[in-house]
N, C-alpha and C positions, 0 to 999 in steps of 0.2 A: 325280546326284552319285555318283562312284565310291567304292570301298571305302576307299581311302587318305584321301580327303577327309572321309568320314564319321568315320573314326578320328581324324583331326586335330581336327575340330570337337568330338568327344567329349572328347578330352584337354584341350582348351582350357576346356571347360565344367567339367570336374573341377578344373582348376587354379584357376579363378575361385572355385569353392566352397571349395576348400582354403585359399585366401588368406583367406577370411572366417573359416573355422573356426579356423585357426591363430592368427588375431588374438585370438580369444576364449579359446583354451585355451593356457595357458602353464605354470603350476606349481600348478594347483589340484587335480589328481588325482594321487595318489601310488600307485605300485606298484613300489617298489624290490624287486627280486626276481631269481630265476633262472628261465630258461625254455629250451625247445628247440622249434624248428620242424624237421620232418623228413618225408621221403618214403620209403616202402617200394618199392624198385626192382622187387620181384617182383609186388606187387599194385597198385602205383600209388597206394595210400592215402597221405594226408597228415595230419599231426597237429601239434597244439600242446600242450605240457605246461608247467605253471607251478606254482610254490609261492612264497608270500610271507608276511611278517608284516604282513598287511593284510587287512581284511575283504573277502570275496567277490572275490578278485583276478581270477578268470576272467571276470567280467562286463565288465572293461575291457581286459584284456590279450589274450585269445585270440579270434581271428577266423578263419573259414574257410568255404569253399564248395566242394562237390564239383565236380570237373572244372575247377576254377579255381586254387585255391591257399590258403595259410594265412599269417597275420600274427600276430606277437607284438609288442605295443607297450607299453613299460614305462618305468621310472624316473619322471620327472615326465611323466605320460602325456598324450599327445595322442591321444585315442580316434579322431580322424578318420583316422589312418593305417590303421585296420582296414577300415572300409567303403570308403574311397577307394582303398586298395591293392587290395582285392578287385575293385572296379569296373575299375580300370586293367588288372589281369591278365585279367579276364574279356573285355576288349575287345582282347586280343592283346599287351599290353605285358608284357615279361618282368619277373620279380621284381626283377632288378637295375635295370632302367630305371625301374620304378615307384617303387622306394625312392629312387633318385637324384632323381627328379622331385619327390617329396613333401618330401624333406629340404631341397632347395634353396629351397622356398617357405615353410619353417617358420622363423619368427623365433626360436622357442625351441629350435632344433635342438641347441644345446650341452647341453641338459638331457635329451635324448631317448636312448632305447635301443630300437632297432626291428630286427626280422628279418622277412624275407619269403621265401616259397618258392612257386614256381608248379608247375603240373601237369606241366611238362616237366622238372622237377628243377633249374631255375635257382634259385639261392639267394644272398641277400646280407644283410648286417647293417650297422648303424650304431650306434656308441657315441659320444655327444657328449662334448666335452672337460670339461664340468662335471658329468658323472654322478659320484655319490659312490663313492669307492673302497671296497673293491676292485671295479673295474668292468672287465670284459674280454669278448671275444667270440672264438669260433673258428668259422670257416666251413669246412665239409668237403664231401664228396661227398654231395649230397642231404640235407644237414642244416646247421643252425647252432645253436650253444649260446651263450648270453649271460647275463650276470649283473651286477648292480650292488649296492652296499652289502653286499658279502659280508664274512665274517669274515676271509678270507685269499685269496691268489692261487691256491689249489689247487682251488677249486670248479669253474671252467670246464674245466680240463684233465681233471678227474675225470669230468665229464659227457661230454666227447669220448670218453674211454676206454670208458665204460660203453656208449655208443651203438655203438661199433665191436665190442665184445666180446659183445654180446647180439644179434647179427644173426640168430640162429636163432629168436628169439621173434617172435610177431605184433607189429605196430607198436605197438599200445596198451600191451602188457606191456613192450615195449622202452622206451617213453617213461617208464613208471613206474620202471624200473630206473635210467634216467638221472637222474631227480629224486631218487631215493634216494641215488645216488652223490654228488650235489651236497650233500645234507643231511649225509651221512656225512663229507664233506670239510670241513665247517664251516658251510656254508649262510649264510643271512641273519644278519648280525651281531645283529639284533634278536630273532631267534628264528623261530617259525613260527606261522601262524594259518589260512591257507586254501590251497587247491590246486584245479586244474582240469585237465581233459583233454578235448580234442575230436579226433575223427578224421573225416575226410571222404573220399569215394571219388574214383576217377580219372575218372568220367564225370559230366556234368551230369545233374541229376535233374529230372524234369518236375514233381514235387510237392515243395513247400518242406519238408513234414514228413519227407520221406525224405532230406534233405540230410545230416544228421549221422549217421554210423554209430555214433559214440560221443559222448556229451555229458554229462560228469560234473562236478559242481561241489561242492566241500566249502567252504562259506562261512565256517565258524568252528569250529575244532577245536584241541585241544592237540596232536594228532598227525595233521595233515591227510593226510600221505602214507599212513599206515596206513589211514585211512578211505578214501582214494582207491583203494588197492589192493583193499580189501574191496568197494567199490562196483563196481569193474571185474569182480570175480568174480561178483557178483550179476547184473550186466548180461549177462555171458557165459552164465550159467545160464539166464536167461530167454530168451536167443536159442535155446538148445537146446530149451526148451519150445515156442517158436514153430516150430522145425523139426519137433518132434513133432506139433504140431497140423496142419501142412501135410501130413505123411505120413499122418495119419489121414484127412484130406480125400481123399487119393489112394488110400486103402484099403491102405496099406502099414503094417500094424501092427507088423511086425518092426522096421522102421526107426523107427517112432514110439516103440516101447518102448525102443529103444537111446538115442534122443535124450532121452526123459523120464528114463531111468536116469542118463544123464550129468549132466543138470540137477540131479537130486536128490543125486547124489554130491558135486556142487560146493556145494550149499546144503541139507544134510540136515535142518536144523531148520525149513525152510519148509513149513508145512502145505498151502499153496495149491498148490504144485507136486505134492504127493502126491495132493491132492484131484482135480485135473483129470486126472491120470494115471488115477485110478480111474474117473472119469466116462468117459474115452475107452475104457477097457477094457469098462465096462458097455455102452456104445453099440455095441461091436464083438462082442458075444456072449461076452465073457470075464467074466461076472458073478461066477462062483465065485472067480476069482483076485482080483477087485476087492473082494469083501466084507471080507477081513481088513484091507485098506487103509482102507476106509470106517470100520470099527470102531475102528481105532487113532486115526483123525482125530477121530471123534465123542467118544471118551473124553477127548481133550485139549481140545476146544472144541465144545460142542453146537450152536453157531451154524451149523456146516457141515451138521448134520442138517436144520436149518430151511431152509437154502439148498437142499438136495437136494429137499425137498418142493416147492419153487417152480419147479425147472428144467423139468419136463415141459411146463408151460404155455408156456414160452418156446422150446421146441423144442431145448433144450440137453441134455436127457436123454431118450433114446428107448427106454424099457423098458416092459414091461407093468405093469399095476396091481399084480399079484402080486409081480413083481420089485421094484417100488418099495417095496412093503410090507416085503419082506425086508431091503432096505437100511435103511429107517427104523426097523426094530425091533432093529437091532444094538445 
């Protein structure tokens, strides 16, 4: 069986499954909302960002897979667009063709709003005739912004403008700016409740747990975008901690301390970041410099002192008994 035949058989199978799922899902899942699907032309990363006045909007709207593409399915949601769209794109169907295929087979298409983007930058969107106004979409170069049940017609153009004017930012931060612009322009006529952001990479990953570069979900909040922005900063800070840990493993303490320092500047109130920095310093022969950090941490929460006593047995703290005593007596 040649490649084209295999591809044809696969698409037929997906369509058969889609016909079944579309018959079951019509107007029972609501996610009237604004969203963006986008690709960073420099890194190849792809993302979905969304906010809505609905609980846990990200769980049904935002879909993505590294090396494949992303999907936003909203309005009266048919969640099947997510996994089915990803499957079609993974097997070589462009985002445009995948969306066309799925919409044509959807009896509830007039109530749907969907956007798809693939790893090659192909992007398309669909807004059904019965989506609640204000409902619009704008498809651009490597992005699509779409919204329904908005307060006014300014929301989608504001999203487009924000995406174009924040091209200097990393993709995740750029997406947050787009969502903030939508809210500032009027946003969802009902208000706001939840938000989500996923970012996937340009290459397929061998391990499923490595697929999402960013996966943040604000399920219920009076200010979901404020919380989403905060979570993204925390996420980035912990990425620097991971960089520091890798540098320690390679014996590059200068690089490690730079990474740890960046993380702590981003999240200064986090004791755990300070603690593991001190542990890394103690393990690398910099106990004198680590002692003041340990002392400050122990004064705020004595549980970290108890933790320190346990670490040598696990091999996470490699100091002498006398050095351990110095730490614990702080």
